[in-house]
Backbone as XML, in Angstrom:
<?xml version="1.0"?>
<chain id="A" units="angstrom">
  <residue number="1" name="MET">
    <atom name="N" x="22.817" y="-65.167" z="-3.336"/>
    <atom name="CA" x="23.946" y="-64.650" z="-3.866"/>
    <atom name="C" x="25.135" y="-65.123" z="-3.344"/>
  </residue>
  <residue number="2" name="ALA">
    <atom name="N" x="26.133" y="-65.530" z="-3.924"/>
    <atom name="CA" x="27.479" y="-66.032" z="-3.382"/>
    <atom name="C" x="28.360" y="-64.904" z="-3.070"/>
  </residue>
  <residue number="3" name="SER">
    <atom name="N" x="29.478" y="-65.191" z="-2.410"/>
    <atom name="CA" x="30.624" y="-64.310" z="-2.212"/>
    <atom name="C" x="31.043" y="-63.728" z="-3.426"/>
  </residue>
  <residue number="4" name="VAL">
    <atom name="N" x="31.822" y="-62.730" z="-3.368"/>
    <atom name="CA" x="32.531" y="-62.157" z="-4.583"/>
    <atom name="C" x="33.953" y="-62.330" z="-4.144"/>
  </residue>
  <residue number="5" name="ALA">
    <atom name="N" x="34.815" y="-62.465" z="-5.204"/>
    <atom name="CA" x="36.211" y="-62.444" z="-5.291"/>
    <atom name="C" x="36.722" y="-61.125" z="-5.520"/>
  </residue>
  <residue number="6" name="VAL">
    <atom name="N" x="37.504" y="-60.489" z="-4.727"/>
    <atom name="CA" x="38.238" y="-59.185" z="-4.801"/>
    <atom name="C" x="39.547" y="-59.381" z="-4.737"/>
  </residue>
  <residue number="7" name="THR">
    <atom name="N" x="40.267" y="-58.379" z="-5.434"/>
    <atom name="CA" x="41.762" y="-58.300" z="-5.547"/>
    <atom name="C" x="42.217" y="-56.862" z="-5.210"/>
  </residue>
  <residue number="8" name="ASP">
    <atom name="N" x="43.484" y="-56.783" z="-5.085"/>
    <atom name="CA" x="44.121" y="-55.487" z="-4.872"/>
    <atom name="C" x="43.461" y="-54.359" z="-5.844"/>
  </residue>
  <residue number="9" name="ALA">
    <atom name="N" x="43.356" y="-54.844" z="-6.967"/>
    <atom name="CA" x="42.849" y="-54.003" z="-8.150"/>
    <atom name="C" x="41.465" y="-53.477" z="-7.928"/>
  </residue>
  <residue number="10" name="SER">
    <atom name="N" x="40.740" y="-54.536" z="-7.605"/>
    <atom name="CA" x="39.130" y="-54.273" z="-7.454"/>
    <atom name="C" x="38.640" y="-53.660" z="-6.066"/>
  </residue>
  <residue number="11" name="PHE">
    <atom name="N" x="39.495" y="-53.640" z="-5.162"/>
    <atom name="CA" x="39.133" y="-53.448" z="-3.702"/>
    <atom name="C" x="38.416" y="-52.102" z="-3.595"/>
  </residue>
  <residue number="12" name="GLU">
    <atom name="N" x="39.225" y="-51.136" z="-4.020"/>
    <atom name="CA" x="38.603" y="-49.758" z="-4.107"/>
    <atom name="C" x="37.199" y="-49.598" z="-4.355"/>
  </residue>
  <residue number="13" name="THR">
    <atom name="N" x="36.893" y="-50.198" z="-5.631"/>
    <atom name="CA" x="35.436" y="-50.206" z="-5.988"/>
    <atom name="C" x="34.494" y="-51.179" z="-5.326"/>
  </residue>
  <residue number="14" name="ASP">
    <atom name="N" x="34.992" y="-52.506" z="-5.282"/>
    <atom name="CA" x="34.051" y="-53.608" z="-4.839"/>
    <atom name="C" x="33.955" y="-53.552" z="-3.193"/>
  </residue>
  <residue number="15" name="VAL">
    <atom name="N" x="34.918" y="-52.920" z="-2.475"/>
    <atom name="CA" x="34.622" y="-52.935" z="-1.092"/>
    <atom name="C" x="34.560" y="-51.557" z="-0.457"/>
  </residue>
  <residue number="16" name="LEU">
    <atom name="N" x="35.551" y="-50.553" z="-0.797"/>
    <atom name="CA" x="35.172" y="-49.147" z="-0.238"/>
    <atom name="C" x="34.382" y="-48.350" z="-0.850"/>
  </residue>
  <residue number="17" name="GLY">
    <atom name="N" x="33.923" y="-48.692" z="-2.046"/>
    <atom name="CA" x="32.930" y="-47.982" z="-2.795"/>
    <atom name="C" x="31.500" y="-48.525" z="-2.673"/>
  </residue>
  <residue number="18" name="ALA">
    <atom name="N" x="31.406" y="-49.666" z="-2.010"/>
    <atom name="CA" x="30.249" y="-50.347" z="-1.985"/>
    <atom name="C" x="29.050" y="-49.717" z="-1.106"/>
  </residue>
  <residue number="19" name="ALA">
    <atom name="N" x="28.066" y="-49.850" z="-1.564"/>
    <atom name="CA" x="26.768" y="-49.007" z="-0.790"/>
    <atom name="C" x="26.243" y="-49.687" z="0.341"/>
  </residue>
  <residue number="20" name="GLU">
    <atom name="N" x="26.611" y="-50.968" z="0.373"/>
    <atom name="CA" x="26.212" y="-51.736" z="1.581"/>
    <atom name="C" x="27.565" y="-52.232" z="2.424"/>
  </residue>
  <residue number="21" name="PRO">
    <atom name="N" x="27.297" y="-52.606" z="3.683"/>
    <atom name="CA" x="28.424" y="-52.972" z="4.463"/>
    <atom name="C" x="29.056" y="-54.279" z="3.690"/>
  </residue>
  <residue number="22" name="VAL">
    <atom name="N" x="30.405" y="-54.536" z="3.765"/>
    <atom name="CA" x="31.178" y="-55.470" z="3.043"/>
    <atom name="C" x="31.991" y="-56.245" z="3.999"/>
  </residue>
  <residue number="23" name="VAL">
    <atom name="N" x="31.889" y="-57.572" z="4.229"/>
    <atom name="CA" x="32.709" y="-58.417" z="5.037"/>
    <atom name="C" x="33.826" y="-58.925" z="4.055"/>
  </residue>
  <residue number="24" name="VAL">
    <atom name="N" x="35.134" y="-58.710" z="4.280"/>
    <atom name="CA" x="36.138" y="-59.190" z="3.563"/>
    <atom name="C" x="36.706" y="-60.368" z="4.318"/>
  </residue>
  <residue number="25" name="ASP">
    <atom name="N" x="36.901" y="-61.432" z="3.701"/>
    <atom name="CA" x="37.489" y="-62.797" z="4.221"/>
    <atom name="C" x="38.694" y="-62.783" z="3.496"/>
  </residue>
  <residue number="26" name="PHE">
    <atom name="N" x="39.923" y="-62.579" z="4.375"/>
    <atom name="CA" x="41.316" y="-62.787" z="4.079"/>
    <atom name="C" x="41.562" y="-64.130" z="4.199"/>
  </residue>
  <residue number="27" name="TRP">
    <atom name="N" x="41.943" y="-64.841" z="2.939"/>
    <atom name="CA" x="41.980" y="-66.274" z="3.066"/>
    <atom name="C" x="43.161" y="-66.653" z="2.084"/>
  </residue>
  <residue number="28" name="ALA">
    <atom name="N" x="43.491" y="-68.011" z="2.213"/>
    <atom name="CA" x="44.321" y="-68.679" z="1.218"/>
    <atom name="C" x="43.946" y="-70.165" z="1.040"/>
  </residue>
  <residue number="29" name="GLU">
    <atom name="N" x="44.468" y="-70.711" z="-0.174"/>
    <atom name="CA" x="43.976" y="-72.102" z="-0.693"/>
    <atom name="C" x="44.600" y="-73.058" z="0.428"/>
  </residue>
  <residue number="30" name="TRP">
    <atom name="N" x="45.702" y="-72.826" z="1.074"/>
    <atom name="CA" x="46.365" y="-73.705" z="1.876"/>
    <atom name="C" x="45.990" y="-73.644" z="3.228"/>
  </residue>
  <residue number="31" name="CYS">
    <atom name="N" x="45.140" y="-72.845" z="3.554"/>
    <atom name="CA" x="44.714" y="-72.563" z="5.036"/>
    <atom name="C" x="43.505" y="-73.276" z="5.382"/>
  </residue>
  <residue number="32" name="GLY">
    <atom name="N" x="43.608" y="-74.301" z="6.294"/>
    <atom name="CA" x="42.618" y="-75.325" z="6.659"/>
    <atom name="C" x="41.432" y="-74.451" z="7.327"/>
  </residue>
  <residue number="33" name="PRO">
    <atom name="N" x="41.749" y="-73.611" z="8.285"/>
    <atom name="CA" x="40.584" y="-72.867" z="9.031"/>
    <atom name="C" x="39.824" y="-72.092" z="7.884"/>
  </residue>
  <residue number="34" name="CYS">
    <atom name="N" x="40.513" y="-71.412" z="6.981"/>
    <atom name="CA" x="39.731" y="-70.759" z="5.902"/>
    <atom name="C" x="38.862" y="-71.607" z="5.135"/>
  </residue>
  <residue number="35" name="ARG">
    <atom name="N" x="39.146" y="-72.921" z="4.849"/>
    <atom name="CA" x="38.323" y="-73.639" z="4.128"/>
    <atom name="C" x="37.135" y="-74.108" z="4.984"/>
  </residue>
  <residue number="36" name="PHE">
    <atom name="N" x="37.461" y="-74.091" z="6.468"/>
    <atom name="CA" x="36.488" y="-74.542" z="7.256"/>
    <atom name="C" x="35.334" y="-73.440" z="7.329"/>
  </residue>
  <residue number="37" name="ILE">
    <atom name="N" x="35.625" y="-72.175" z="7.325"/>
    <atom name="CA" x="34.667" y="-71.037" z="7.378"/>
    <atom name="C" x="34.136" y="-70.901" z="5.948"/>
  </residue>
  <residue number="38" name="GLY">
    <atom name="N" x="34.671" y="-71.295" z="5.049"/>
    <atom name="CA" x="34.273" y="-70.927" z="3.492"/>
    <atom name="C" x="32.683" y="-71.210" z="3.287"/>
  </residue>
  <residue number="39" name="PRO">
    <atom name="N" x="32.267" y="-72.377" z="3.666"/>
    <atom name="CA" x="30.872" y="-72.610" z="3.144"/>
    <atom name="C" x="29.803" y="-72.078" z="4.259"/>
  </residue>
  <residue number="40" name="ALA">
    <atom name="N" x="30.210" y="-71.741" z="5.435"/>
    <atom name="CA" x="29.446" y="-70.857" z="6.230"/>
    <atom name="C" x="29.324" y="-69.487" z="5.861"/>
  </residue>
  <residue number="41" name="LEU">
    <atom name="N" x="30.460" y="-68.972" z="5.225"/>
    <atom name="CA" x="30.280" y="-67.514" z="4.736"/>
    <atom name="C" x="29.332" y="-67.563" z="3.413"/>
  </residue>
  <residue number="42" name="GLU">
    <atom name="N" x="29.358" y="-68.567" z="2.767"/>
    <atom name="CA" x="28.615" y="-68.720" z="1.375"/>
    <atom name="C" x="27.088" y="-68.778" z="1.864"/>
  </residue>
  <residue number="43" name="GLU">
    <atom name="N" x="26.871" y="-69.331" z="2.922"/>
    <atom name="CA" x="25.537" y="-69.438" z="3.338"/>
    <atom name="C" x="25.004" y="-68.200" z="4.034"/>
  </residue>
  <residue number="44" name="ILE">
    <atom name="N" x="25.882" y="-67.472" z="4.557"/>
    <atom name="CA" x="25.600" y="-66.094" z="5.300"/>
    <atom name="C" x="25.424" y="-65.089" z="4.069"/>
  </residue>
  <residue number="45" name="ALA">
    <atom name="N" x="26.267" y="-65.355" z="2.994"/>
    <atom name="CA" x="26.029" y="-64.394" z="1.986"/>
    <atom name="C" x="24.628" y="-64.425" z="1.236"/>
  </residue>
  <residue number="46" name="SER">
    <atom name="N" x="24.081" y="-65.764" z="1.258"/>
    <atom name="CA" x="22.556" y="-65.797" z="0.684"/>
    <atom name="C" x="21.821" y="-65.438" z="1.652"/>
  </residue>
  <residue number="47" name="GLU">
    <atom name="N" x="22.028" y="-65.812" z="2.896"/>
    <atom name="CA" x="20.791" y="-65.549" z="4.032"/>
    <atom name="C" x="20.692" y="-63.947" z="4.280"/>
  </residue>
  <residue number="48" name="MET">
    <atom name="N" x="21.871" y="-63.224" z="4.148"/>
    <atom name="CA" x="21.879" y="-61.998" z="4.396"/>
    <atom name="C" x="22.062" y="-60.784" z="3.307"/>
  </residue>
  <residue number="49" name="GLN">
    <atom name="N" x="21.655" y="-61.576" z="2.065"/>
    <atom name="CA" x="21.534" y="-60.981" z="0.675"/>
    <atom name="C" x="20.876" y="-59.448" z="0.947"/>
  </residue>
  <residue number="50" name="GLY">
    <atom name="N" x="21.505" y="-58.447" z="0.453"/>
    <atom name="CA" x="20.893" y="-57.008" z="0.647"/>
    <atom name="C" x="21.301" y="-56.285" z="1.893"/>
  </residue>
  <residue number="51" name="LYS">
    <atom name="N" x="21.638" y="-57.040" z="2.827"/>
    <atom name="CA" x="21.947" y="-56.405" z="4.123"/>
    <atom name="C" x="23.582" y="-56.152" z="4.178"/>
  </residue>
  <residue number="52" name="VAL">
    <atom name="N" x="24.433" y="-57.189" z="3.641"/>
    <atom name="CA" x="25.857" y="-57.265" z="3.614"/>
    <atom name="C" x="26.293" y="-57.963" z="2.421"/>
  </residue>
  <residue number="53" name="LYS">
    <atom name="N" x="27.472" y="-57.589" z="2.031"/>
    <atom name="CA" x="28.125" y="-58.284" z="0.915"/>
    <atom name="C" x="29.316" y="-59.120" z="1.471"/>
  </residue>
  <residue number="54" name="ILE">
    <atom name="N" x="29.507" y="-60.373" z="1.187"/>
    <atom name="CA" x="30.693" y="-61.154" z="1.500"/>
    <atom name="C" x="31.621" y="-61.110" z="0.322"/>
  </residue>
  <residue number="55" name="ALA">
    <atom name="N" x="32.997" y="-60.633" z="0.783"/>
    <atom name="CA" x="34.079" y="-60.749" z="-0.308"/>
    <atom name="C" x="35.201" y="-61.550" z="0.221"/>
  </residue>
  <residue number="56" name="LYS">
    <atom name="N" x="35.843" y="-62.185" z="-0.732"/>
    <atom name="CA" x="36.906" y="-63.131" z="-0.343"/>
    <atom name="C" x="38.101" y="-62.498" z="-1.098"/>
  </residue>
  <residue number="57" name="LEU">
    <atom name="N" x="39.314" y="-62.322" z="-0.324"/>
    <atom name="CA" x="40.402" y="-61.879" z="-0.782"/>
    <atom name="C" x="41.637" y="-62.813" z="-0.624"/>
  </residue>
  <residue number="58" name="ASN">
    <atom name="N" x="42.001" y="-63.448" z="-1.825"/>
    <atom name="CA" x="43.228" y="-64.405" z="-1.652"/>
    <atom name="C" x="44.404" y="-63.674" z="-1.169"/>
  </residue>
  <residue number="59" name="VAL">
    <atom name="N" x="45.072" y="-63.879" z="-0.128"/>
    <atom name="CA" x="46.213" y="-63.119" z="0.409"/>
    <atom name="C" x="47.536" y="-63.434" z="-0.421"/>
  </residue>
  <residue number="60" name="ASP">
    <atom name="N" x="47.573" y="-64.634" z="-0.728"/>
    <atom name="CA" x="48.601" y="-64.954" z="-1.658"/>
    <atom name="C" x="48.916" y="-64.080" z="-3.021"/>
  </residue>
  <residue number="61" name="GLU">
    <atom name="N" x="47.623" y="-63.963" z="-3.582"/>
    <atom name="CA" x="47.633" y="-63.216" z="-4.844"/>
    <atom name="C" x="47.414" y="-61.771" z="-4.638"/>
  </residue>
  <residue number="62" name="ASN">
    <atom name="N" x="47.052" y="-61.250" z="-3.508"/>
    <atom name="CA" x="46.743" y="-60.081" z="-3.215"/>
    <atom name="C" x="47.318" y="-59.415" z="-1.895"/>
  </residue>
  <residue number="63" name="PRO">
    <atom name="N" x="48.707" y="-59.287" z="-1.879"/>
    <atom name="CA" x="49.313" y="-58.961" z="-0.496"/>
    <atom name="C" x="49.044" y="-57.488" z="-0.231"/>
  </residue>
  <residue number="64" name="ASP">
    <atom name="N" x="49.028" y="-56.751" z="-0.987"/>
    <atom name="CA" x="48.954" y="-55.187" z="-0.790"/>
    <atom name="C" x="47.686" y="-54.841" z="-0.014"/>
  </residue>
  <residue number="65" name="ILE">
    <atom name="N" x="46.430" y="-55.329" z="-0.121"/>
    <atom name="CA" x="45.564" y="-55.082" z="0.686"/>
    <atom name="C" x="45.542" y="-55.717" z="2.066"/>
  </residue>
  <residue number="66" name="MET">
    <atom name="N" x="46.037" y="-56.797" z="2.168"/>
    <atom name="CA" x="46.303" y="-57.523" z="3.352"/>
    <atom name="C" x="47.452" y="-56.570" z="4.119"/>
  </residue>
  <residue number="67" name="MET">
    <atom name="N" x="48.397" y="-56.175" z="3.689"/>
    <atom name="CA" x="49.381" y="-55.276" z="4.420"/>
    <atom name="C" x="48.945" y="-54.022" z="4.915"/>
  </residue>
  <residue number="68" name="ARG">
    <atom name="N" x="48.036" y="-53.435" z="3.892"/>
    <atom name="CA" x="47.175" y="-52.069" z="4.300"/>
    <atom name="C" x="46.505" y="-52.244" z="5.652"/>
  </residue>
  <residue number="69" name="TYR">
    <atom name="N" x="45.938" y="-53.543" z="5.764"/>
    <atom name="CA" x="45.049" y="-53.399" z="6.911"/>
    <atom name="C" x="45.521" y="-54.268" z="8.059"/>
  </residue>
  <residue number="70" name="GLY">
    <atom name="N" x="47.016" y="-54.515" z="8.010"/>
    <atom name="CA" x="47.725" y="-55.072" z="9.032"/>
    <atom name="C" x="47.137" y="-56.653" z="9.487"/>
  </residue>
  <residue number="71" name="VAL">
    <atom name="N" x="46.572" y="-57.283" z="8.323"/>
    <atom name="CA" x="46.179" y="-58.693" z="8.641"/>
    <atom name="C" x="47.521" y="-59.507" z="8.746"/>
  </residue>
  <residue number="72" name="ARG">
    <atom name="N" x="47.614" y="-60.110" z="9.892"/>
    <atom name="CA" x="48.767" y="-60.982" z="10.130"/>
    <atom name="C" x="48.575" y="-62.486" z="10.180"/>
  </residue>
  <residue number="73" name="SER">
    <atom name="N" x="47.310" y="-62.819" z="10.386"/>
    <atom name="CA" x="46.827" y="-64.272" z="10.366"/>
    <atom name="C" x="45.684" y="-64.360" z="9.644"/>
  </residue>
  <residue number="74" name="ILE">
    <atom name="N" x="45.329" y="-65.761" z="9.021"/>
    <atom name="CA" x="44.234" y="-65.972" z="8.529"/>
    <atom name="C" x="43.502" y="-67.230" z="9.073"/>
  </residue>
  <residue number="75" name="PRO">
    <atom name="N" x="42.276" y="-67.292" z="9.009"/>
    <atom name="CA" x="41.257" y="-66.355" z="8.325"/>
    <atom name="C" x="41.076" y="-65.088" z="9.092"/>
  </residue>
  <residue number="76" name="THR">
    <atom name="N" x="41.092" y="-63.965" z="8.622"/>
    <atom name="CA" x="40.679" y="-62.749" z="9.221"/>
    <atom name="C" x="39.431" y="-62.119" z="8.465"/>
  </residue>
  <residue number="77" name="LEU">
    <atom name="N" x="38.510" y="-61.695" z="9.228"/>
    <atom name="CA" x="37.311" y="-61.087" z="8.491"/>
    <atom name="C" x="37.218" y="-59.739" z="9.017"/>
  </residue>
  <residue number="78" name="ILE">
    <atom name="N" x="37.177" y="-58.692" z="7.905"/>
    <atom name="CA" x="36.844" y="-57.316" z="8.402"/>
    <atom name="C" x="35.698" y="-56.631" z="7.836"/>
  </residue>
  <residue number="79" name="LEU">
    <atom name="N" x="34.952" y="-56.122" z="8.713"/>
    <atom name="CA" x="33.714" y="-55.561" z="8.061"/>
    <atom name="C" x="33.958" y="-53.959" z="7.869"/>
  </residue>
  <residue number="80" name="PHE">
    <atom name="N" x="33.466" y="-53.664" z="6.430"/>
    <atom name="CA" x="33.807" y="-52.201" z="6.043"/>
    <atom name="C" x="32.450" y="-51.750" z="5.978"/>
  </residue>
  <residue number="81" name="LYS">
    <atom name="N" x="32.123" y="-50.427" z="6.448"/>
    <atom name="CA" x="31.000" y="-49.934" z="6.299"/>
    <atom name="C" x="31.284" y="-48.276" z="5.962"/>
  </residue>
  <residue number="82" name="GLY">
    <atom name="N" x="30.763" y="-47.939" z="4.826"/>
    <atom name="CA" x="31.108" y="-46.483" z="4.355"/>
    <atom name="C" x="32.603" y="-46.380" z="3.895"/>
  </residue>
  <residue number="83" name="GLY">
    <atom name="N" x="33.288" y="-47.471" z="3.618"/>
    <atom name="CA" x="34.682" y="-47.487" z="3.225"/>
    <atom name="C" x="35.775" y="-47.582" z="4.215"/>
  </residue>
  <residue number="84" name="GLU">
    <atom name="N" x="35.124" y="-47.695" z="5.477"/>
    <atom name="CA" x="36.001" y="-47.730" z="6.722"/>
    <atom name="C" x="35.928" y="-49.048" z="7.345"/>
  </residue>
  <residue number="85" name="PRO">
    <atom name="N" x="37.069" y="-49.694" z="7.888"/>
    <atom name="CA" x="37.089" y="-50.982" z="8.571"/>
    <atom name="C" x="36.447" y="-50.574" z="9.965"/>
  </residue>
  <residue number="86" name="THR">
    <atom name="N" x="35.315" y="-51.450" z="10.318"/>
    <atom name="CA" x="34.898" y="-50.957" z="11.632"/>
    <atom name="C" x="34.727" y="-52.246" z="12.609"/>
  </residue>
  <residue number="87" name="ALA">
    <atom name="N" x="34.869" y="-53.403" z="12.031"/>
    <atom name="CA" x="35.162" y="-54.465" z="12.915"/>
    <atom name="C" x="36.077" y="-55.730" z="12.482"/>
  </residue>
  <residue number="88" name="MET">
    <atom name="N" x="36.546" y="-56.560" z="13.445"/>
    <atom name="CA" x="37.545" y="-57.489" z="12.895"/>
    <atom name="C" x="37.148" y="-58.683" z="13.646"/>
  </residue>
  <residue number="89" name="GLN">
    <atom name="N" x="37.173" y="-59.830" z="12.923"/>
    <atom name="CA" x="37.210" y="-61.224" z="13.572"/>
    <atom name="C" x="38.220" y="-62.114" z="13.199"/>
  </residue>
  <residue number="90" name="VAL">
    <atom name="N" x="39.226" y="-62.571" z="13.967"/>
    <atom name="CA" x="40.327" y="-63.364" z="13.672"/>
    <atom name="C" x="40.079" y="-64.798" z="13.997"/>
  </residue>
  <residue number="91" name="GLY">
    <atom name="N" x="40.414" y="-65.721" z="12.917"/>
    <atom name="CA" x="40.110" y="-67.262" z="13.248"/>
    <atom name="C" x="38.977" y="-67.645" z="12.834"/>
  </residue>
  <residue number="92" name="ALA">
    <atom name="N" x="39.026" y="-69.086" z="12.651"/>
    <atom name="CA" x="37.757" y="-69.616" z="12.432"/>
    <atom name="C" x="36.796" y="-69.915" z="13.505"/>
  </residue>
  <residue number="93" name="VAL">
    <atom name="N" x="35.522" y="-69.580" z="13.412"/>
    <atom name="CA" x="34.582" y="-69.828" z="14.356"/>
    <atom name="C" x="33.240" y="-70.466" z="13.706"/>
  </residue>
  <residue number="94" name="PRO">
    <atom name="N" x="32.501" y="-70.946" z="14.581"/>
    <atom name="CA" x="31.279" y="-71.560" z="13.965"/>
    <atom name="C" x="30.393" y="-70.705" z="13.140"/>
  </residue>
  <residue number="95" name="LYS">
    <atom name="N" x="29.511" y="-71.087" z="12.434"/>
    <atom name="CA" x="28.642" y="-70.283" z="11.580"/>
    <atom name="C" x="27.736" y="-69.320" z="12.320"/>
  </residue>
  <residue number="96" name="GLN">
    <atom name="N" x="27.046" y="-69.925" z="13.440"/>
    <atom name="CA" x="26.250" y="-69.086" z="14.251"/>
    <atom name="C" x="27.070" y="-67.729" z="14.789"/>
  </residue>
  <residue number="97" name="LYS">
    <atom name="N" x="28.241" y="-68.006" z="15.087"/>
    <atom name="CA" x="29.107" y="-67.086" z="15.699"/>
    <atom name="C" x="29.352" y="-65.813" z="14.628"/>
  </residue>
  <residue number="98" name="LEU">
    <atom name="N" x="29.863" y="-66.472" z="13.644"/>
    <atom name="CA" x="29.971" y="-65.543" z="12.467"/>
    <atom name="C" x="28.853" y="-64.694" z="12.041"/>
  </residue>
  <residue number="99" name="SER">
    <atom name="N" x="27.540" y="-65.380" z="12.062"/>
    <atom name="CA" x="26.430" y="-64.695" z="11.865"/>
    <atom name="C" x="26.162" y="-63.670" z="12.661"/>
  </residue>
  <residue number="100" name="ASP">
    <atom name="N" x="26.288" y="-63.998" z="13.994"/>
    <atom name="CA" x="25.883" y="-62.820" z="15.019"/>
    <atom name="C" x="26.942" y="-61.778" z="15.116"/>
  </residue>
  <residue number="101" name="TRP">
    <atom name="N" x="28.105" y="-62.221" z="14.787"/>
    <atom name="CA" x="29.285" y="-61.069" z="14.731"/>
    <atom name="C" x="28.936" y="-60.037" z="13.636"/>
  </residue>
  <residue number="102" name="ILE">
    <atom name="N" x="28.466" y="-60.755" z="12.480"/>
    <atom name="CA" x="28.243" y="-59.812" z="11.335"/>
    <atom name="C" x="26.934" y="-58.834" z="11.528"/>
  </residue>
  <residue number="103" name="SER">
    <atom name="N" x="25.834" y="-59.636" z="12.175"/>
    <atom name="CA" x="24.572" y="-58.859" z="12.473"/>
    <atom name="C" x="25.018" y="-57.709" z="13.520"/>
  </residue>
  <residue number="104" name="GLN">
    <atom name="N" x="25.695" y="-58.111" z="14.496"/>
    <atom name="CA" x="25.906" y="-57.102" z="15.498"/>
    <atom name="C" x="26.824" y="-55.913" z="14.942"/>
  </residue>
  <residue number="105" name="SER">
    <atom name="N" x="27.844" y="-56.141" z="14.047"/>
    <atom name="CA" x="28.790" y="-55.167" z="13.396"/>
    <atom name="C" x="28.042" y="-54.256" z="12.486"/>
  </residue>
  <residue number="106" name="ILE">
    <atom name="N" x="27.027" y="-54.688" z="11.823"/>
    <atom name="CA" x="26.259" y="-54.048" z="10.942"/>
    <atom name="C" x="25.441" y="-53.014" z="11.759"/>
  </residue>
  <residue number="107" name="ALA">
    <atom name="N" x="24.866" y="-53.540" z="12.667"/>
    <atom name="CA" x="23.860" y="-52.835" z="13.587"/>
    <atom name="C" x="24.702" y="-51.668" z="14.185"/>
  </residue>
  <residue number="108" name="ALA">
    <atom name="N" x="25.903" y="-51.829" z="14.640"/>
    <atom name="CA" x="26.786" y="-50.897" z="15.611"/>
    <atom name="C" x="27.009" y="-49.634" z="14.735"/>
  </residue>
</chain>
């Protein structure tokens, strides 16, 4: 399963109301580091299907959620469990580091 796109309007349902943990990727089309981690996140979405949902939020189109969670630079990944933000990763890192961070954050 690939990542899902979320918006200011769908965030409540798709992220805060999700049964499983959700990693939200705050990104933008013009952001090089965001494009760098995109393919890795797609692979992780497939590999960890059933354990975590990967959601992408375009900050240019959806500024409200970005501001609500104090996201100042992109890419920023925030893990939500039970509707609460529980972990944050800022900046582009290699796929293995992303995967490890998600696994550890889910288990915490």
